[in-house]
BATI-854791 format. One record per residue (C-alpha): residue in one letter; x, y, z; residue number from 1. Coordinates in steps of 0.1 Angstrom, whole numbers, plus 5000, padded with zeros to 4 digits. Layout:
SITE   res     c1     c2     c3     n
SITE     A      X      Y      Z   NUM
...
This chain:
SITE   res     c1     c2     c3     n
SITE     M   2887   3155   7547     1
SITE     N   2906   3186   7556     2
SITE     P   2878   3216   7553     3
SITE     L   2904   3231   7528     4
SITE     I   2898   3210   7506     5
SITE     K   2859   3206   7497     6
SITE     P   2860   3238   7483     7
SITE     F   2891   3235   7459     8
SITE     N   2873   3206   7446     9
SITE     I   2843   3223   7435    10
SITE     S   2860   3252   7420    11
SITE     L   2880   3229   7400    12
SITE     A   2845   3211   7391    13
SITE     S   2834   3243   7383    14
SITE     F   2858   3255   7359    15
SITE     V   2860   3222   7340    16
SITE     L   2822   3226   7337    17
SITE     F   2828   3261   7333    18
SITE     F   2852   3252   7303    19
SITE     N   2835   3223   7288    20
SITE     I   2803   3246   7285    21
SITE     S   2823   3273   7268    22
SITE     F   2839   3245   7242    23
SITE     L   2809   3234   7235    24
SITE     A   2793   3273   7229    25
SITE     L   2822   3281   7204    26
SITE     A   2820   3248   7187    27
SITE     N   2784   3253   7177    28
SITE     D   2783   3290   7172    29
SITE     A   2754   3301   7161    30
SITE     P   2759   3316   7125    31
SITE     S   2771   3348   7120    32
SITE     P   2762   3372   7090    33
SITE     E   2777   3365   7055    34
SITE     I   2805   3388   7047    35
SITE     P   2796   3417   7023    36
SITE     E   2797   3413   6990    37
SITE     G   2832   3421   6967    38
SITE     V   2852   3421   7000    39
SITE     V   2861   3379   6990    40
SITE     K   2871   3369   6959    41
SITE     L   2874   3325   6955    42
SITE     T   2896   3304   6933    43
SITE     K   2896   3266   6937    44
SITE     I   2907   3239   6921    45
SITE     D   2887   3212   6926    46
SITE     P   2894   3173   6915    47
SITE     N   2898   3171   6878    48
SITE     R   2870   3143   6872    49
SITE     N   2834   3141   6892    50
SITE     V   2830   3101   6891    51
SITE     G   2848   3069   6895    52
SITE     Y   2862   3068   6933    53
SITE     L   2865   3039   6951    54
SITE     M   2861   3037   6989    55
SITE     G   2897   3052   7002    56
SITE     D   2904   3072   6972    57
SITE     I   2919   3110   6986    58
SITE     L   2899   3139   6967    59
SITE     D   2923   3170   6968    60
SITE     R   2906   3204   6967    61
SITE     N   2930   3241   6966    62
SITE     I   2909   3266   6976    63
SITE     T   2930   3305   6976    64
SITE     L   2904   3335   6998    65
SITE     E   2918   3365   6985    66
SITE     V   2898   3393   7013    67
SITE     K   2904   3429   7011    68
SITE     K   2910   3445   7050    69
SITE     P   2908   3451   7075    70
SITE     Y   2886   3417   7075    71
SITE     K   2913   3395   7087    72
SITE     L   2910   3350   7086    73
SITE     I   2898   3339   7120    74
SITE     E   2921   3307   7120    75
SITE     T   2901   3285   7145    76
SITE     T   2871   3283   7127    77
SITE     L   2895   3263   7096    78
SITE     P   2877   3227   7088    79
SITE     I   2889   3197   7113    80
SITE     V   2910   3167   7104    81
SITE     G   2890   3139   7119    82
SITE     Y   2858   3159   7113    83
SITE     E   2831   3136   7101    84
SITE     H   2809   3152   7080    85
SITE     R   2772   3146   7081    86
SITE     Y   2744   3153   7058    87
SITE     Q   2709   3149   7064    88
SITE     G   2715   3134   7098    89
SITE     Q   2738   3108   7087    90
SITE     V   2777   3101   7083    91
SITE     S   2783   3109   7051    92
SITE     G   2815   3089   7046    93
SITE     I   2839   3116   7039    94
SITE     E   2867   3128   7061    95
SITE     L   2893   3155   7065    96
SITE     R   2927   3140   7064    97
SITE     K   2949   3168   7061    98
SITE     I   2944   3204   7059    99
SITE     S   2972   3235   7053   100
SITE     H   2972   3273   7044   101
SITE     T   2991   3300   7038   102
SITE     K   2991   3332   7042   103
SITE     K   3004   3370   7021   104
SITE     E   2995   3400   7029   105
SITE     S   2995   3428   7005   106
SITE     N   2989   3470   7007   107
SITE     T   2949   3466   7004   108
SITE     S   2938   3430   7007   109
SITE     T   2951   3390   7027   110
SITE     T   2952   3365   7004   111
SITE     Y   2944   3326   7017   112
SITE     V   2957   3294   6999   113
SITE     M   2946   3262   7016   114
SITE     Q   2950   3226   7004   115
SITE     L   2923   3206   7019   116
SITE     S   2931   3167   7014   117
SITE     Y   2894   3145   7020   118
SITE     Q   2891   3105   7016   119
SITE     V   2861   3085   7007   120
SITE     F   2852   3055   7030   121
SITE     A   2815   3050   7017   122
SITE     T   2807   3025   6995   123
SITE     A   2773   3009   6983   124
SITE     P   2764   2989   6955   125
SITE     T   2763   3006   6930   126
SITE     V   2774   3044   6924   127
SITE     K   2764   3069   6945   128
SITE     P   2760   3109   6949   129
SITE     A   2787   3121   6976   130
SITE     L   2798   3153   6982   131
SITE     L   2829   3173   6998   132
SITE     P   2814   3191   7026   133
SITE     A   2807   3232   7025   134
SITE     E   2828   3249   7050   135
SITE     I   2821   3279   7069   136
SITE     V   2852   3301   7078   137
SITE     K   2848   3331   7098   138
SITE     F   2865   3371   7095   139
SITE     Q   2869   3393   7122   140
SITE     G   2860   3426   7104   141
SITE     P   2846   3459   7114   142
SITE     S   2816   3468   7130   143
SITE     T   2783   3471   7113   144
SITE     S   2750   3468   7115   145
SITE     E   2740   3434   7115   146
SITE     A   2776   3419   7128   147
SITE     K   2779   3442   7160   148
SITE     D   2806   3422   7171   149
SITE     G   2823   3429   7136   150
SITE     L   2822   3389   7128   151
SITE     V   2812   3373   7093   152
SITE     Q   2812   3342   7082   153
SITE     Y   2816   3328   7043   154
SITE     R   2807   3301   7027   155
SITE     I   2835   3276   7003   156
SITE     P   2810   3260   6982   157
SITE     E   2808   3224   6986   158
SITE     F   2822   3198   6955   159
SITE     Y   2797   3171   6940   160
SITE     F   2807   3134   6927   161
SITE     R   2799   3105   6923   162
SITE     S   2814   3069   6942   163
SITE     S   2820   3037   6925   164
SITE     P   2807   3002   6943   165
SITE     M   2843   2977   6949   166
SITE     A   2830   2953   6932   167
SITE     V   2798   2949   6910   168
SITE     F   2771   2923   6918   169
SITE     G   2752   2901   6898   170
SITE     A   2755   2902   6859   171
SITE     V   2764   2937   6839   172
SITE     K   2768   2948   6804   173
SITE     I   2794   2972   6805   174
SITE     E   2788   2991   6780   175
SITE     D   2753   2998   6791   176
SITE     D   2769   3008   6824   177
SITE     M   2793   3029   6813   178
SITE     S   2789   3061   6822   179
SITE     P   2792   3090   6794   180
SITE     L   2801   3112   6815   181
SITE     R   2831   3096   6830   182
SITE     Q   2867   3101   6819   183
SITE     P   2893   3085   6813   184
SITE     I   2922   3080   6840   185
SITE     L   2958   3092   6829   186
SITE     L   2984   3087   6842   187
SITE     Q   3006   3118   6855   188
SITE     P   3046   3113   6842   189
SITE     Y   3055   3144   6856   190
SITE     P   3084   3131   6874   191
SITE     E   3091   3106   6846   192
SITE     K   3093   3139   6829   193
SITE     Q   3116   3153   6847   194
SITE     K   3132   3127   6850   195
SITE     L   3138   3124   6812   196
SITE     V   3149   3160   6809   197
SITE     A   3174   3159   6831   198
SITE     Y   3186   3128   6816   199
SITE     L   3187   3149   6783   200
SITE     A   3201   3177   6794   201
SITE     V   3233   3158   6813   202
SITE     L   3234   3136   6781   203
SITE     S   3237   3169   6761   204
SITE     L   3261   3184   6780   205
SITE     S   3281   3149   6779   206
SITE     L   3280   3147   6748   207
SITE     L   3294   3184   6739   208
SITE     G   3325   3177   6768   209
SITE     L   3336   3147   6741   210
SITE     L   3331   3171   6713   211
SITE     Y   3354   3195   6724   212
SITE     I   3378   3170   6741   213
SITE     I   3379   3146   6711   214
SITE     G   3369   3170   6685   215
SITE     S   3394   3192   6655   216
SITE     H   3364   3215   6640   217
SITE     A   3361   3243   6652   218
SITE     W   3321   3246   6661   219
SITE     L   3330   3259   6701   220
SITE     P   3351   3283   6716   221
SITE     L   3390   3273   6724   222
SITE     M   3383   3251   6690   223
SITE     G   3402   3266   6663   224
SITE     K   3430   3279   6678   225
SITE     P   3467   3264   6663   226
SITE     F   3475   3235   6668   227
SITE     A   3435   3223   6664   228
SITE     R   3441   3243   6631   229
SITE     A   3472   3220   6621   230
SITE     S   3456   3188   6632   231
SITE     R   3430   3191   6604   232
SITE     Q   3459   3201   6577   233
SITE     L   3478   3162   6593   234
SITE     A   3446   3148   6589   235
SITE     K   3445   3154   6557   236
SITE     L   3482   3134   6550   237
SITE     S   3491   3104   6534   238
SITE     P   3517   3082   6554   239
SITE     K   3528   3066   6514   240
SITE     E   3538   3104   6505   241
SITE     A   3571   3115   6514   242
SITE     K   3569   3152   6510   243
SITE     D   3535   3150   6537   244
SITE     L   3564   3140   6564   245
SITE     K   3578   3173   6554   246
SITE     V   3545   3199   6547   247
SITE     A   3531   3180   6585   248
SITE     I   3561   3194   6603   249
SITE     S   3562   3226   6586   250
SITE     A   3523   3233   6598   251
SITE     L   3532   3219   6639   252
SITE     H   3559   3246   6635   253
SITE     Q   3537   3271   6621   254
SITE     A   3511   3262   6650   255
SITE     L   3544   3267   6680   256
SITE     N   3553   3302   6664   257
SITE     T   3520   3312   6662   258
SITE     T   3510   3304   6696   259
SITE     A   3544   3318   6711   260
SITE     K   3542   3346   6686   261
SITE     Y   3578   3343   6680   262
SITE     S   3601   3313   6665   263
SITE     V   3605   3284   6687   264
SITE     F   3638   3261   6685   265
SITE     S   3649   3238   6707   266
SITE     D   3672   3264   6722   267
SITE     N   3643   3286   6733   268
SITE     L   3621   3255   6740   269
SITE     A   3625   3264   6780   270
SITE     T   3613   3299   6772   271
SITE     F   3583   3289   6753   272
SITE     I   3569   3262   6779   273
SITE     Q   3576   3288   6808   274
SITE     C   3555   3319   6792   275
SITE     N   3536   3287   6781   276
SITE     P   3529   3264   6811   277
SITE     S   3500   3242   6801   278
SITE     F   3526   3228   6774   279
SITE     K   3546   3218   6806   280
SITE     T   3531   3179   6809   281
SITE     I   3543   3172   6772   282
SITE     E   3583   3189   6778   283
SITE     S   3599   3157   6763   284
SITE     E   3577   3153   6734   285
SITE     M   3585   3181   6718   286
SITE     G   3620   3175   6731   287
SITE     Q   3609   3146   6702   288
SITE     F   3592   3161   6678   289
SITE     F   3625   3187   6674   290
SITE     A   3646   3161   6673   291
SITE     L   3628   3145   6642   292
SITE     S   3620   3177   6627   293
SITE     H   3657   3176   6626   294
SITE     Q   3665   3144   6616   295
SITE     V   3640   3153   6582   296
SITE     F   3650   3183   6573   297
SITE     F   3688   3192   6586   298
SITE     N   3702   3149   6582   299
SITE     T   3705   3140   6549   300
SITE     Q   3734   3114   6557   301
SITE     N   3702   3094   6573   302
SITE     P   3674   3106   6564   303
SITE     P   3644   3087   6582   304
SITE     G   3630   3059   6558   305
SITE     H   3606   3032   6564   306
SITE     E   3593   3053   6596   307
SITE     E   3582   3076   6575   308
SITE     S   3545   3064   6587   309
SITE     C   3548   3057   6618   310
SITE     S   3566   3094   6625   311
SITE     L   3535   3106   6606   312
SITE     V   3509   3091   6628   313
SITE     W   3530   3098   6660   314
SITE     L   3528   3137   6644   315
SITE     R   3491   3134   6645   316
SITE     K   3491   3120   6681   317
SITE     F   3518   3148   6694   318
SITE     C   3497   3177   6671   319
SITE     K   3462   3163   6695   320
SITE     Q   3483   3166   6728   321
SITE     C   3494   3204   6715   322
SITE     R   3457   3205   6709   323
SITE     D   3445   3200   6741   324
SITE     C   3477   3218   6757   325
SITE     E   3460   3248   6742   326
SITE     R   3427   3236   6753   327
SITE     G   3438   3239   6786   328
SITE     L   3428   3200   6787   329
SITE     K   3456   3172   6804   330
SITE     P   3471   3152   6774   331
SITE     S   3481   3113   6777   332
SITE     K   3517   3103   6772   333
SITE     L   3526   3094   6741   334
SITE     K   3556   3064   6729   335
SITE     K   3586   3081   6715   336
SITE     A   3587   3080   6677   337
């Protein structure tokens, strides 16, 4: 063997031995003095029941520690995932499965929030007492007479509960076996409630949009404009009355004039559409309207007869087109009157 390799192997083995001894010393260090009273403010949220847990169940704890400065948490002293807690020298069957923590600082204190999830791995023929272990965390602070190195510890209290057997042995009377301390296990409908609220919001918006598109009453903004009022007026007219056709055409002329703020005729229709581009999509229908108006009011030799009802129905549809245009909606095309 090379004479230089042997000392190197001895040094490496010594280093490994020293590292293992140091690690064990850190893992099993002596208890530190308790942190001074009033430095830590504990807030904990334990499981909402303490009975009825089976093997495999997970219990969650939320621990909040508000620590006054200059004390700081030593994160290496936090509970270790997978560590099997022992009670009176025996494995308790409670194992830490998950831990997460956050830190938030202020001018005078630091708040640590820890989320711990424990899983039950123990079962017995009868109800068995168990506990989520007390956790010891350490803080680094100023040197004191009790803690010359400034290292102090804080004990997070345990949580006692009872685990139930996976199966009941023998004949049991349920009324005699039920614990008065056990509350009914309730379903948690929070995701379903959130979905229901979201669906109701979408439904409400959909109904509001549908009302805005087909509604004729002035319940919402832009619903009380001239053609909306004309649409309500035309809905009250009867196709059987000859005079109602002229009333409908006059109402539409009035709505056009109110929208344009001047009298609109067939010769200045292009100017009206240029000033109101939303009516461009029904330019041909507006031409049909003026032709029908001319026939009703000025063509006395050939007035509309049996087509009056059809003309009034068409006028109502044309009025709804104009109402959609003034609301910024895209109207559908109509057949020629």
